[in-house]
TIMIVEX-57775 format. One record per residue: residue number from 1; residue in three letters; chain; x, y, z of N, C-alpha, C in turn. Coordinates in steps of 0.001 Angstrom, whole numbers, plus 500000, padded with zeros to 6 digits. Example, Ala and Ser with C-alpha at 12.3 -4.5 7.8 and 13.67 -1.06 7.14 Angstrom:
<kezas>
+-----+------+------+--------+--------+--------+--------+--------+--------+--------+--------+--------+
| pos | code | unit |    n_X |    n_Y |    n_Z |   ca_X |   ca_Y |   ca_Z |    c_X |    c_Y |    c_Z |
+-----+------+------+--------+--------+--------+--------+--------+--------+--------+--------+--------+
|   1 |  ala |    A | 513190 | 494310 | 507800 | 512300 | 495500 | 507800 | 513200 | 496700 | 507800 |
|   2 |  ser |    A | 512850 | 497750 | 507080 | 513670 | 498940 | 507140 | 512900 | 500030 | 507870 |
+-----+------+------+--------+--------+--------+--------+--------+--------+--------+--------+--------+
</kezas>
This chain:
<kezas>
+-----+------+------+--------+--------+--------+--------+--------+--------+--------+--------+--------+
| pos | code | unit |    n_X |    n_Y |    n_Z |   ca_X |   ca_Y |   ca_Z |    c_X |    c_Y |    c_Z |
+-----+------+------+--------+--------+--------+--------+--------+--------+--------+--------+--------+
|   1 |  met |    A | 500747 | 498784 | 499882 | 500120 | 500010 | 499936 | 501046 | 501350 | 499920 |
|   2 |  asp |    A | 500505 | 502440 | 499109 | 501323 | 503563 | 499253 | 500877 | 504311 | 500359 |
|   3 |  gln |    A | 502039 | 504611 | 500968 | 501888 | 505785 | 501959 | 501785 | 507083 | 501653 |
|   4 |  ile |    A | 501210 | 508000 | 502415 | 500745 | 509303 | 502210 | 501269 | 510254 | 503487 |
|   5 |  asp |    A | 501093 | 511212 | 503247 | 501772 | 512070 | 504009 | 500526 | 512712 | 504827 |
|   6 |  tyr |    A | 500748 | 513498 | 506107 | 499471 | 513895 | 506972 | 499088 | 515190 | 505868 |
|   7 |  ser |    A | 499921 | 516099 | 505483 | 499297 | 516852 | 504280 | 498400 | 516300 | 503325 |
|   8 |  glu |    A | 498265 | 515339 | 502842 | 497836 | 514690 | 501879 | 496290 | 514361 | 502556 |
|   9 |  phe |    A | 496282 | 513650 | 504061 | 495404 | 513071 | 504638 | 494432 | 514499 | 504640 |
|  10 |  ser |    A | 494909 | 515403 | 505550 | 494633 | 516861 | 505625 | 493249 | 517385 | 504715 |
|  11 |  lys |    A | 493647 | 517116 | 503536 | 492909 | 517564 | 502490 | 491557 | 516712 | 502550 |
|  12 |  val |    A | 491249 | 515474 | 502695 | 489890 | 514938 | 502692 | 489273 | 515538 | 503940 |
|  13 |  asp |    A | 487993 | 515996 | 503634 | 487169 | 516325 | 504839 | 485936 | 515379 | 504722 |
|  14 |  ile |    A | 486691 | 515236 | 505945 | 485213 | 513892 | 506623 | 484828 | 514368 | 507304 |
|  15 |  arg |    A | 483164 | 514256 | 507884 | 482313 | 515182 | 508618 | 481141 | 514111 | 508993 |
|  16 |  ser |    A | 480609 | 514234 | 510205 | 479041 | 513746 | 510495 | 478204 | 514092 | 510251 |
|  17 |  gly |    A | 477213 | 513098 | 509937 | 476077 | 513577 | 509613 | 474590 | 512670 | 509592 |
|  18 |  thr |    A | 473724 | 513254 | 509588 | 472368 | 512428 | 510324 | 471496 | 512019 | 509031 |
|  19 |  ile |    A | 471364 | 510605 | 508543 | 470425 | 509875 | 507462 | 469230 | 510558 | 507432 |
|  20 |  val |    A | 468373 | 511113 | 507021 | 467159 | 512145 | 506818 | 466020 | 511119 | 506391 |
|  21 |  ser |    A | 466744 | 510334 | 504672 | 465722 | 509620 | 504466 | 466404 | 508357 | 503640 |
|  22 |  ala |    A | 466095 | 507789 | 502980 | 466329 | 506174 | 502726 | 465105 | 506012 | 501571 |
|  23 |  glu |    A | 465863 | 505779 | 500509 | 464893 | 505208 | 498883 | 465598 | 503739 | 498477 |
|  24 |  asp |    A | 464575 | 503120 | 498116 | 465520 | 502410 | 496960 | 466334 | 502872 | 495796 |
|  25 |  phe |    A | 467154 | 502424 | 495423 | 467730 | 502745 | 493868 | 467394 | 501844 | 492679 |
|  26 |  pro |    A | 466507 | 501443 | 492205 | 466612 | 500225 | 491221 | 467164 | 500512 | 490036 |
|  27 |  glu |    A | 467541 | 501971 | 489772 | 468610 | 502028 | 488210 | 469908 | 501737 | 488692 |
|  28 |  ala |    A | 470383 | 501755 | 489858 | 471899 | 501065 | 490184 | 472347 | 499893 | 489646 |
|  29 |  lys |    A | 473244 | 499740 | 489545 | 474184 | 498725 | 488745 | 473992 | 497446 | 489637 |
|  30 |  asn |    A | 474529 | 498192 | 491149 | 474772 | 497013 | 492276 | 473166 | 497534 | 493156 |
|  31 |  pro |    A | 472822 | 496783 | 493807 | 471896 | 496621 | 494929 | 472312 | 498031 | 495501 |
|  32 |  ala |    A | 471464 | 499212 | 495979 | 471802 | 500218 | 496581 | 470448 | 501286 | 497056 |
|  33 |  tyr |    A | 470901 | 502117 | 498388 | 469442 | 502864 | 498472 | 470071 | 504558 | 498087 |
|  34 |  lys |    A | 469482 | 505428 | 497799 | 469377 | 506737 | 498000 | 469404 | 507695 | 499141 |
|  35 |  leu |    A | 470134 | 507958 | 499638 | 470387 | 508367 | 500906 | 470309 | 510292 | 500707 |
|  36 |  arg |    A | 469428 | 510802 | 501944 | 469976 | 512437 | 502250 | 470510 | 512298 | 503658 |
|  37 |  ile |    A | 471287 | 513201 | 503363 | 471894 | 512987 | 504532 | 472161 | 514618 | 505654 |
|  38 |  asp |    A | 472297 | 514911 | 506919 | 471823 | 516213 | 507117 | 473200 | 516600 | 507612 |
|  39 |  leu |    A | 474225 | 517406 | 506556 | 475572 | 517260 | 507281 | 475853 | 518784 | 508138 |
|  40 |  gly |    A | 474487 | 519530 | 508461 | 474535 | 520446 | 509273 | 474492 | 521762 | 508631 |
|  41 |  tyr |    A | 475604 | 522523 | 508754 | 475746 | 523966 | 508666 | 476121 | 523768 | 506885 |
|  42 |  ile |    A | 476477 | 522461 | 506559 | 477217 | 522130 | 504981 | 475530 | 521843 | 504436 |
|  43 |  gly |    A | 474534 | 521551 | 504790 | 473209 | 520989 | 504189 | 472840 | 520231 | 504234 |
|  44 |  ile |    A | 472017 | 519667 | 503554 | 471720 | 518278 | 503587 | 471890 | 517612 | 501936 |
|  45 |  lys |    A | 472942 | 516529 | 501807 | 473198 | 516301 | 500751 | 472922 | 514832 | 500452 |
|  46 |  lys |    A | 472895 | 514787 | 498941 | 472770 | 513153 | 498161 | 473699 | 512138 | 498525 |
|  47 |  ser |    A | 473784 | 510954 | 498835 | 474754 | 509683 | 498391 | 473946 | 508595 | 498305 |
|  48 |  ser |    A | 474711 | 507865 | 497208 | 474043 | 506266 | 497169 | 475030 | 505670 | 497978 |
|  49 |  ala |    A | 474328 | 504377 | 498550 | 475098 | 503416 | 499021 | 474651 | 502033 | 498878 |
|  50 |  gln |    A | 475524 | 501395 | 498653 | 475130 | 499893 | 498581 | 475270 | 499082 | 500124 |
|  51 |  ile |    A | 474142 | 499476 | 500514 | 474181 | 499015 | 501905 | 473133 | 498087 | 502186 |
|  52 |  thr |    A | 472421 | 497799 | 501257 | 470944 | 497252 | 501263 | 471301 | 495571 | 502141 |
|  53 |  gly |    A | 472432 | 494883 | 501922 | 472407 | 493354 | 502486 | 472557 | 493795 | 503786 |
|  54 |  val |    A | 472767 | 495069 | 504222 | 473068 | 494863 | 505962 | 471903 | 495799 | 506489 |
|  55 |  tyr |    A | 471177 | 496813 | 506127 | 470385 | 497762 | 506018 | 469058 | 497538 | 505589 |
|  56 |  ser |    A | 468080 | 497924 | 506560 | 466880 | 498051 | 505662 | 466548 | 499924 | 505715 |
|  57 |  lys |    A | 465796 | 500633 | 504744 | 465343 | 501926 | 505059 | 465300 | 502113 | 506451 |
|  58 |  asp |    A | 464150 | 501407 | 507141 | 463776 | 502378 | 508067 | 465180 | 502125 | 509311 |
|  59 |  glu |    A | 465987 | 501148 | 509564 | 466673 | 501505 | 510268 | 467781 | 502429 | 510090 |
|  60 |  leu |    A | 468202 | 503133 | 508696 | 468688 | 503803 | 508148 | 468495 | 505467 | 508987 |
|  61 |  val |    A | 467091 | 505693 | 508887 | 466390 | 507286 | 509130 | 467018 | 507262 | 510490 |
|  62 |  gly |    A | 467663 | 508528 | 510957 | 468183 | 508832 | 512062 | 469365 | 508427 | 512474 |
|  63 |  lys |    A | 469922 | 507333 | 511751 | 471342 | 506689 | 511702 | 472179 | 508136 | 511523 |
|  64 |  gln |    A | 473406 | 508195 | 512541 | 474718 | 508882 | 512262 | 475744 | 508333 | 511671 |
|  65 |  val |    A | 475894 | 508766 | 510280 | 477253 | 508444 | 509574 | 478417 | 509174 | 509508 |
|  66 |  ile |    A | 479105 | 508729 | 508492 | 480467 | 509609 | 508579 | 480673 | 509667 | 507052 |
|  67 |  cys |    A | 480837 | 511115 | 506510 | 480927 | 511514 | 504960 | 482114 | 511886 | 504551 |
|  68 |  val |    A | 482708 | 511695 | 503471 | 483962 | 512344 | 502776 | 482782 | 513622 | 501737 |
|  69 |  val |    A | 483019 | 514888 | 502371 | 482303 | 515915 | 501701 | 482726 | 516430 | 500498 |
|  70 |  asn |    A | 484149 | 516523 | 500187 | 484565 | 517140 | 499428 | 485462 | 516340 | 498307 |
|  71 |  leu |    A | 484802 | 515554 | 497617 | 485283 | 514780 | 496545 | 484505 | 515233 | 495261 |
|  72 |  gly |    A | 483878 | 516076 | 495648 | 482842 | 516314 | 494329 | 481929 | 515294 | 493614 |
|  73 |  asn |    A | 480538 | 515626 | 493207 | 479713 | 514779 | 492203 | 480022 | 513430 | 491801 |
|  74 |  lys |    A | 479434 | 512572 | 491903 | 479480 | 511061 | 491106 | 478239 | 510646 | 490634 |
|  75 |  lys |    A | 477944 | 511113 | 489293 | 476821 | 510647 | 488551 | 476652 | 509236 | 488036 |
|  76 |  met |    A | 475607 | 508769 | 488853 | 475370 | 506953 | 489100 | 474055 | 507018 | 487900 |
|  77 |  gly |    A | 474036 | 506946 | 487026 | 473099 | 506878 | 486416 | 472046 | 508149 | 486602 |
|  78 |  pro |    A | 470725 | 508041 | 486937 | 469917 | 509251 | 486595 | 470390 | 510101 | 488163 |
|  79 |  phe |    A | 471181 | 509667 | 489000 | 471158 | 510341 | 490494 | 473016 | 510752 | 490575 |
|  80 |  val |    A | 472689 | 511985 | 490959 | 473735 | 512688 | 491681 | 474110 | 512358 | 493166 |
|  81 |  ser |    A | 475299 | 511324 | 493302 | 475658 | 511483 | 494701 | 476664 | 512998 | 494909 |
|  82 |  glu |    A | 476330 | 513771 | 495926 | 477215 | 514566 | 496357 | 478173 | 513895 | 497658 |
|  83 |  val |    A | 478082 | 513234 | 498384 | 479029 | 512920 | 499129 | 479366 | 511475 | 499720 |
|  84 |  leu |    A | 480314 | 510848 | 499649 | 480803 | 509556 | 500094 | 480177 | 508926 | 501287 |
|  85 |  thr |    A | 479579 | 508121 | 501735 | 479462 | 507852 | 502792 | 480082 | 506340 | 503027 |
|  86 |  ile |    A | 481072 | 506602 | 504103 | 482224 | 505599 | 504639 | 481747 | 504473 | 505221 |
|  87 |  gly |    A | 482200 | 503061 | 504706 | 481577 | 502054 | 505665 | 482781 | 500945 | 505594 |
|  88 |  phe |    A | 482539 | 500148 | 505794 | 483692 | 499025 | 505516 | 483088 | 497421 | 504921 |
|  89 |  asp |    A | 483805 | 496873 | 504122 | 483573 | 495531 | 503391 | 483253 | 494280 | 504370 |
|  90 |  ser |    A | 482497 | 493869 | 504052 | 481785 | 492551 | 505417 | 481182 | 491660 | 504524 |
|  91 |  asp |    A | 481425 | 490394 | 505045 | 480847 | 488966 | 504177 | 479553 | 489358 | 503660 |
|  92 |  lys |    A | 478659 | 490298 | 504676 | 476903 | 490447 | 504395 | 477256 | 491929 | 503597 |
|  93 |  gly |    A | 477751 | 492420 | 503272 | 477830 | 493565 | 502359 | 478692 | 494841 | 503400 |
|  94 |  val |    A | 478198 | 496123 | 502768 | 478947 | 497241 | 503473 | 478333 | 497632 | 504582 |
|  95 |  val |    A | 478949 | 497835 | 505913 | 478662 | 498376 | 507225 | 479316 | 499896 | 507104 |
|  96 |  leu |    A | 478166 | 500583 | 507578 | 478495 | 501803 | 507745 | 479551 | 502345 | 508541 |
|  97 |  ala |    A | 480168 | 502897 | 508926 | 481412 | 503446 | 509966 | 480644 | 504774 | 510539 |
|  98 |  val |    A | 480680 | 504508 | 511704 | 479857 | 506013 | 512333 | 480347 | 506018 | 513428 |
|  99 |  pro |    A | 480101 | 507312 | 514243 | 480586 | 507886 | 515320 | 479967 | 506883 | 516570 |
| 100 |  asp |    A | 480777 | 506687 | 517894 | 480522 | 506007 | 518630 | 479288 | 506608 | 519426 |
| 101 |  lys |    A | 479596 | 507724 | 519874 | 478529 | 508588 | 520319 | 477647 | 509619 | 519602 |
| 102 |  lys |    A | 476974 | 510114 | 520394 | 476757 | 511308 | 519058 | 477171 | 512504 | 519019 |
| 103 |  val |    A | 477435 | 513573 | 517819 | 477959 | 514402 | 517559 | 477185 | 515334 | 516750 |
| 104 |  gln |    A | 477389 | 516279 | 516989 | 476542 | 517864 | 516027 | 477029 | 516917 | 514612 |
| 105 |  asn |    A | 475728 | 517416 | 513714 | 475937 | 517091 | 512614 | 477060 | 518034 | 511309 |
| 106 |  gly |    A | 478126 | 517770 | 510904 | 478892 | 518575 | 510318 | 480353 | 518828 | 511028 |
| 107 |  lys |    A | 479975 | 518068 | 512190 | 481550 | 517929 | 512543 | 482678 | 517315 | 511877 |
| 108 |  lys |    A | 483906 | 518150 | 511974 | 485103 | 517664 | 510862 | 485948 | 516075 | 511932 |
| 109 |  leu |    A | 486022 | 515397 | 511261 | 486739 | 514001 | 511782 | 488503 | 514655 | 511575 |
| 110 |  phe |    A | 489011 | 514135 | 513071 | 490550 | 514680 | 512603 | 491396 | 514032 | 513783 |
+-----+------+------+--------+--------+--------+--------+--------+--------+--------+--------+--------+
</kezas>
């Protein structure tokens, strides 16, 4: 794996947010949800997440997540993902990376 220095890592803007809605994304190549995430003063942003094997839509609403907010938009068929919701690969699918205590939406990871 390539090493990076701290100045490179510090360019990645990782923030806390709360999922306010989760919808099916039938047009996605792989099973996914369309999420709307409240990132506090940054606003509500959209994200596509391939987490259908681990989470139901109902259990996602209200869940705090961690997002990369400065990657730029990524078009996925008819949907534009504005942030990257971070998770870990597992046998059942992607498991979301989450704060272990509630934090204010929009707070920066450092």
